[in-house]
C-alpha positions in Angstrom: 29.1 65.8 63.6 29.1 69.5 65.1 27.9 72.2 63.1 31.5 74.2 63.8 33.4 71.1 62.8 30.8 70.7 59.7 31.4 74.1 58.5 35.4 74.3 59.0 35.3 71.2 56.7 32.9 73.2 53.9 35.3 76.2 53.9 38.2 73.6 53.5 36.8 72.1 50.6 35.5 74.9 49.1 39.4 76.0 49.2 40.0 72.8 47.4 37.4 72.4 45.0 38.2 70.7 41.7 39.7 73.6 39.7 37.0 74.3 36.9 34.6 75.0 40.5 36.8 77.6 42.1 38.5 80.9 40.9 42.3 80.9 40.4 44.4 82.3 43.4 45.8 85.8 43.5 49.3 85.8 42.5 52.2 85.6 45.4 55.5 87.5 45.5 59.2 85.6 46.0 59.4 87.4 48.6 56.4 86.3 50.6 57.4 82.8 49.5 61.2 82.5 51.0 59.7 84.5 53.9 56.5 81.9 55.2 55.3 78.5 53.6 51.8 77.4 53.6 50.5 74.0 54.9 47.3 71.8 55.1 46.7 70.6 58.3 45.0 67.1 59.2 44.5 64.7 62.0 45.2 60.7 62.2 44.7 59.2 65.9 46.2 61.8 68.4 48.8 63.4 66.2 49.0 66.0 63.6 50.3 66.1 60.8 51.0 68.4 57.1 51.4 68.7 53.7 52.4 71.8 51.4 49.5 73.3 50.5 51.3 73.6 46.6 51.3 70.0 46.7 47.5 69.7 47.2 45.2 69.2 44.4 42.0 68.8 46.1 39.9 67.2 49.1 37.1 65.0 48.8 34.9 62.5 51.0 36.4 58.5 50.9 35.3 57.2 47.3 34.1 53.8 46.2 37.3 52.2 45.5 38.6 48.8 43.3 40.6 46.7 45.5 44.1 45.8 43.7 46.1 42.6 44.0 49.6 42.4 44.5 49.8 46.1 46.1 50.9 47.6 49.4 48.4 46.6 52.4 48.5 50.4 53.0 46.7 51.2 49.5 42.9 51.2 50.1 42.2 50.5 45.8 41.9 52.5 43.0 39.4 55.2 42.4 37.4 56.9 39.5 38.4 60.9 40.1 36.6 62.7 37.1 37.8 59.9 34.7 41.4 59.9 35.8 42.4 56.4 38.3 43.1 57.7 41.5 45.6 55.4 43.7 43.8 56.1 47.4 46.6 55.1 50.3 45.4 54.7 54.1 47.9 56.7 55.9 47.1 55.3 59.3 48.5 51.7 57.9 51.7 53.7 56.2 52.2 55.3 59.3 51.6 52.3 61.7 48.2 53.7 63.5 45.6 50.7 64.4 42.7 50.5 62.1 39.6 52.2 62.6 36.2 52.7 60.7 35.5 55.8 58.0 33.2 58.0 59.5 32.1 61.5 58.3 35.0 63.0 58.9 37.2 61.2 57.0 38.6 62.6 54.0 41.1 62.0 51.4 43.7 64.9 50.5 44.4 64.5 46.8 48.6 65.3 46.2 49.3 66.2 42.8 52.7 64.4 42.0 53.1 64.2 38.6 49.3 62.3 38.3 47.4 62.6 41.7 47.5 60.1 44.4 44.8 60.5 47.7 45.8 60.1 51.6 43.2 59.1 53.8 43.1 61.0 56.9 40.8 60.9 60.0 39.9 64.7 59.7 41.1 67.8 58.5 42.2 70.8 60.6 43.0 74.1 59.0 45.0 76.0 56.0 48.2 77.6 58.1 50.7 80.0 56.9 54.1 79.3 59.0 56.9 81.6 58.8 60.3 79.7 58.3 62.1 80.5 61.8 59.1 77.4 63.6 59.8 75.1 61.4 62.8 72.5 62.8 64.0 69.8 61.0 62.8 66.3 61.2 66.4 64.9 63.1 64.8 67.0 66.2 61.9 64.9 66.2 61.8 61.7 68.7 58.0 59.8 68.5 56.7 56.9 67.0 56.5 58.2 63.2 59.4 57.6 61.1 61.9 60.5 60.6 62.8 59.4 57.2 58.7 59.9 56.0 59.4 63.6 57.3 60.6 67.1 56.3 60.6 69.0 59.9 58.0 69.9 62.3 56.2 73.3 63.0 56.6 74.0 66.7 54.4 76.5 68.2 51.7 75.5 66.7 48.0 76.6 66.9 46.6 74.9 70.8 50.4 73.9 71.5 50.5 70.9 69.4 53.2 69.8 67.5 52.6 69.2 63.8 54.7 66.6 61.5 55.8 67.7 58.1 54.8 65.0 56.1 57.6 64.5 53.0 54.9 62.7 50.5 57.1 61.9 47.7 59.3 59.6 49.7 56.4 58.3 51.7 54.9 57.4 48.1 58.4 55.8 47.0 58.8 54.1 49.8 55.1 52.4 50.2 54.9 51.5 46.5 58.5 49.4 46.7 58.1 48.0 49.9 56.5 44.6 48.4 58.5 44.4 45.3 60.2 41.2 46.5 57.4 39.8 48.5 55.8 37.4 45.6 58.5 34.7 45.4 56.7 32.2 47.4 53.3 33.1 45.5 55.2 33.2 42.2 57.2 35.7 40.7 55.2 36.9 37.7 57.8 37.7 35.6 59.5 36.9 32.0 58.0 37.6 28.5 58.7 34.7 26.7 56.1 32.5 25.0 53.1 32.7 23.1 49.4 32.2 24.3 47.4 33.7 21.3 44.4 31.1 21.3 40.7 31.3 20.1 38.3 30.0 22.7 37.7 26.5 21.2 35.2 25.6 18.7 36.6 22.2 18.2 33.9 19.8 18.0 34.0 16.8 20.4 32.4 13.9 18.4 30.0 13.4 21.1 29.8 16.8 22.7 27.8 20.1 21.7 29.3 23.9 23.1 26.3 26.4 23.8 26.1 29.5 24.8 23.2 29.9 27.2 21.6 32.9 28.6 18.5 33.9 30.1 15.4 36.0 29.7 12.2 36.3 31.8 13.7 33.8 34.0 13.7 31.2 31.2 17.2 29.9 30.1 17.6 29.8 26.2 21.4 28.9 24.0 22.8 29.4 20.8 25.1 26.8 19.4 28.6 28.4 19.8 29.5 28.4 16.2 26.7 30.8 15.6 27.9 33.3 18.4 30.4 35.6 17.2 30.2 37.7 19.9 28.6 39.4 23.3 28.4 43.1 23.6 26.8 45.6 26.3 23.8 47.1 25.3 24.6 50.5 24.3 22.7 53.2 25.6 21.8 54.8 21.6 19.9 52.8 19.4 18.6 54.0 16.1 14.9 53.0 15.6 13.8 52.5 12.4 10.1 53.2 11.1 7.8 50.4 9.6 9.7 47.5 11.0 8.0 44.8 12.8 7.7 45.2 16.7 10.7 43.1 18.0 13.0 44.7 15.4 14.8 47.2 17.8 16.5 49.2 15.3 20.4 49.5 14.2 23.3 50.1 16.0 26.7 50.5 14.9 29.7 47.5 15.9 33.2 48.0 14.3 32.1 49.8 11.2 29.0 47.9 10.0 25.5 48.4 10.9 24.0 45.6 13.0 20.0 45.2 13.3 18.8 44.5 17.2 15.9 42.4 17.8 14.3 41.7 20.9 13.5 37.8 22.2 11.2 39.1 24.7 8.9 40.7 22.0 9.6 37.8 19.7 8.4 35.2 22.2 5.4 37.4 23.5 7.4 36.9 27.0 6.3 40.1 29.5 8.1 43.4 28.6 10.4 45.0 31.1 12.9 48.6 30.6 16.0 48.1 29.8 19.1 48.2 31.8 22.8 47.7 32.6 23.0 44.2 32.5 21.4 43.4 29.4 23.5 42.1 26.6 24.0 41.6 23.0 24.5 38.3 21.8 25.4 38.9 18.2 24.8 35.7 16.2 25.7 34.5 12.3 22.4 33.7 10.1 24.7 31.9 7.7 24.7 32.2 4.0 27.6 33.6 1.8 26.9 37.1 3.0 27.8 36.4 6.4 24.4 38.3 7.6 24.3 39.2 11.7 21.8 40.1 14.0 22.2 41.0 17.5 19.4 39.6 20.0 19.1 41.2 23.3 19.5 39.3 26.5 18.6 39.8 29.9 21.9 38.3 31.2 24.9 36.0 29.7 25.2 32.7 32.0 28.1 30.3 30.6 29.7 28.3 27.9 28.1 24.6 28.2 29.6 21.6 27.2 27.4 19.4 27.0 27.0 15.5 26.0 24.7 15.1 22.8 23.1 12.4 24.5 21.4 15.2 26.7 20.3 17.2 23.3 17.1 16.6 22.1 15.6 17.2 18.9 12.5 19.6 19.1 9.2 17.0 19.5 7.6 17.4 15.9 4.0 17.6 17.6 5.7 20.9 18.9 7.2 22.6 15.5 4.7 21.0 13.0 3.1 23.9 12.5 6.1 26.2 12.2 5.1 28.3 15.4 8.1 26.9 17.5 10.2 26.4 14.3 12.8 28.4 16.3 14.0 26.2 18.8 15.8 23.0 17.5 16.4 21.4 20.7 15.7 20.7 24.6 19.0 20.3 26.4 18.3 18.2 29.3 20.6 18.9 32.5 20.9 18.0 36.3 19.0 15.2 35.8 16.1 17.0 33.7 15.6 19.6 36.4 17.3 22.2 34.1 16.0 22.4 30.9 17.7 24.7 28.1 16.1 25.4 25.0 18.2 25.3 22.1 17.3 28.4 19.4 18.4 28.1 15.2 19.6 31.6 14.2 19.2 30.6 10.9 15.0 29.9 11.4 14.5 32.8 13.8 14.4 35.7 11.6 13.1 36.7 8.5 16.6 38.2 7.0 14.6 40.6 4.2 12.8 42.8 7.4 16.4 42.7 9.2 18.4 43.9 5.5 15.5 46.6 5.1 16.2 47.7 8.3 20.4 47.9 7.6 19.4 49.9 4.7 16.9 52.2 5.9 19.9 52.6 9.0 22.6 53.5 6.2 20.2 56.3 5.1 19.6 57.8 8.1 22.8 57.9 9.2 24.2 59.1 5.9 22.2 62.1 6.4 23.2 62.6 10.2 26.2 64.7 10.5 26.4 64.1 14.5 27.4 61.3 17.2 26.3 58.1 15.1 30.0 58.5 12.8 31.3 59.5 16.3 30.2 56.2 17.7 31.7 54.3 14.4 34.8 55.5 14.8 34.9 55.2 18.6 34.1 51.1 17.6 37.4 50.9 15.7 39.2 51.4 19.0 37.4 48.5 20.6 39.3 45.5 22.1 37.2 42.5 23.5 38.0 41.0 27.0 36.2 38.4 29.2 35.3 39.8 32.4 35.5 37.5 35.7 35.2 38.2 39.5 37.7 37.7 42.8 35.7 39.2 45.5 34.1 42.3 45.1 36.8 43.5 42.2 36.3 42.6 38.2 39.2 42.0 36.2 39.6 41.3 32.1 41.4 39.1 30.0 41.9 38.9 26.0 38.8 37.4 24.9 41.7 35.3 22.3 43.7 34.6 25.6 40.5 32.2 26.6 40.6 28.6 25.5 37.4 27.6 27.5 35.5 28.2 31.0 34.3 25.4 32.4 32.4 24.7 35.7 34.4 23.7 38.8 34.2 20.0 40.0 33.5 18.8 43.4 36.6 17.7 44.1 40.1 18.1 42.5 42.9 15.2 42.6 45.5 16.1 44.7 49.3 15.1 43.2 51.9 14.3 45.1 54.9 16.6 45.0 53.4 19.1 42.8 54.1 22.8 43.0 52.3 24.3 46.2 50.6 26.7 44.0 48.9 24.0 42.3 45.2 23.2 43.9 45.3 20.2 42.0 44.2 18.4 38.7 41.3 17.9 36.6 40.5 15.4 34.0 39.2 17.9 31.0 37.9 15.2 28.4 40.9 13.0 28.7 43.4 15.3 29.3 44.9 16.2 32.7 45.0 19.7 33.4 46.7 21.7 36.3 44.3 24.1 38.3 45.3 27.0 40.1 43.2 29.0 42.9 43.8 32.5 41.3 42.2 33.8 45.0 45.5 32.0 46.5 47.6 34.0 44.0 46.3 37.0 44.8 46.7 36.6 48.3 43.1 37.1 48.7 40.8 35.5 51.5 39.8 31.9 50.5 36.0 31.4 49.6 34.0 27.9 49.9 33.1 26.4 46.5 30.1 27.8 44.8 27.8 26.8 41.5 29.1 30.5 40.3 32.9 29.5 40.4 34.3 28.6 37.3 37.8 27.7 35.6 39.5 29.8 32.6 41.6 27.8 31.0 44.5 29.5 29.2 47.6 28.3 27.6 51.0 29.8 29.0 54.2 29.0 28.1 53.0 26.0 26.1 51.4 24.7 29.5 47.6 24.4 29.7 46.0 25.4 32.8 43.6 26.5 34.6 42.8 28.9 36.9 39.6 29.3 39.7 37.6 32.6 39.7 34.7 33.6 41.7 32.5 34.3 38.4 33.0 34.6 35.0 30.3 37.9 34.3 30.7 38.9 30.4 31.8 39.2 27.2 32.4 42.8 26.6 33.8 45.2 24.1 35.8 48.4 25.7 36.5 51.5 24.2 40.6 52.6 23.7 39.6 56.0 24.8 38.5 54.6 28.7 41.6 52.1 28.7 44.6 53.8 30.0 48.1 52.2 31.9 47.8 51.3 35.4 49.6 53.0 38.3 52.5 51.5 39.2 52.0 50.4 42.9 54.6 47.4 43.1 56.6 45.6 40.3 54.6 42.3 40.6 51.4 44.2 40.0 52.9 46.3 37.2 53.9 42.9 35.2 50.4 41.5 35.5 47.9 44.5 35.9 49.4 46.6 33.3 46.1 48.4 32.4 43.0 49.6 33.5 39.4 50.0 32.2 37.9 53.1 33.8 34.5 52.6 33.0 33.0 56.2 34.0 29.4 56.2 32.9 29.1 52.7 34.9 31.2 53.6 37.6 33.3 50.3 37.1 36.8 49.8 37.3 38.0 46.7 35.1 42.0 45.3 35.9 43.0 44.5 32.8 45.9 41.6 33.1 48.4 40.2 31.3 47.7 36.3 31.2 51.7 35.7 30.2 52.4 37.2 33.7 50.1 34.2 35.8 52.9 31.9 35.6 56.6 32.6 35.2 59.2 30.3 33.1 59.9 28.3 36.4 56.7 27.5 37.5 55.6 26.7 33.9 57.9 24.2 33.8 57.2 22.6 36.8 53.6 22.4 36.0 54.7 20.5 33.2 56.1 18.0 34.8 52.7 17.4 36.6 51.1 16.5 32.9 53.1 14.6 31.7 
């Protein structure tokens, strides 16, 4: 970028820096406002456009965005603007200019329309003050740009160029309503009747076990699902407790109670590593009438396994007779014995006396504190729990109580004649016919080849049990209500399905939260029901 251009950009960005970073502008007299107007000028292709200076909140570089399905094609995505969700529109798409790659000159002009919205432009020009007589009506303009999106044009602009003044409000309203009727072929996503509040199934199938598998130091372990209460992100703050065994990391606050935290790496003598944002805490019950629980730190959580009991072998007596490996109750042999999963027993692993002493010490320490622990405790009361999955590069969340189970995608799906076009096929799930829908296709996303990471998430929607293929299921996480807000209204279909957004600013993540009832409308549920009967 040329030095002169860079200097001009720095001047513009300083002028439109965030409010906390700039001084308040001097007052402008009413007389001056009637005689002249100020505009921010920018380039798209070979044309110059303007928006009113009073509408511009700031000018920023192109941020990292989260793509949103069922939204206008011109929507680049949603960005995090200092904790606020910012929709970012590509003006080239809106104004029918050919696409180009972003470069160092590309900027986002953030406008204030009650809530912020960003326009991607090729490069900034300057800020000008224009006398009223130099502004002509849009009707006098003949060109490639729709005059309904313009409020006028500036004649005799600097360098003799014509500058078109955009009607940003009209532009946004038209763009975000343009695809409201385009989803009929891919599902209306309408209606609010029916219920789908079900828990993750732990109903025992006589010859099957359900296991939650996870990884530590490259080795795979699992707990029986009935011992697992929940899976949460490892918090940044852990209260350390003195005079406890080395594997006891401390205590954390989880929904109005103290939870002892232990390191499986330390317990099993595995190589130590620094904690990272991918570490998870599996909360397991130790049984007994007291319902005492402990959080076990894992490198990552893999999946929920349904395995035939013939594949699960009790721990050989030779390895457990002296009690040194008593915490491993069984070995699960998968993929013809190539994949071994050590099944742990939460009740055998821990000395509850040590853990209770840690909790008691934590209660004493936190009772004398005055700050962050009590605030953390209050925050935990407002948390919601979601199963997070991926489609392409984006993350989505559904309430954990809506997920019945998660299974692998089989090698082939059985096609059903005269089935609805949006049904990919059916599978036999333990003797029950389960219709399966490819969620990428429903969201009009690029198709993907089958992979080992793909999963089928099973929901009951309007009394119909249905599976949805997703790219991967990443985690179960609790999200504070403080970071959950309403999703921008980008289209009617999007607003019905993606009602809320979790903006995890500290993790640089944005999770789109789905209303699973809207994954199928009433007619679609009825047509799927006919397939399964």
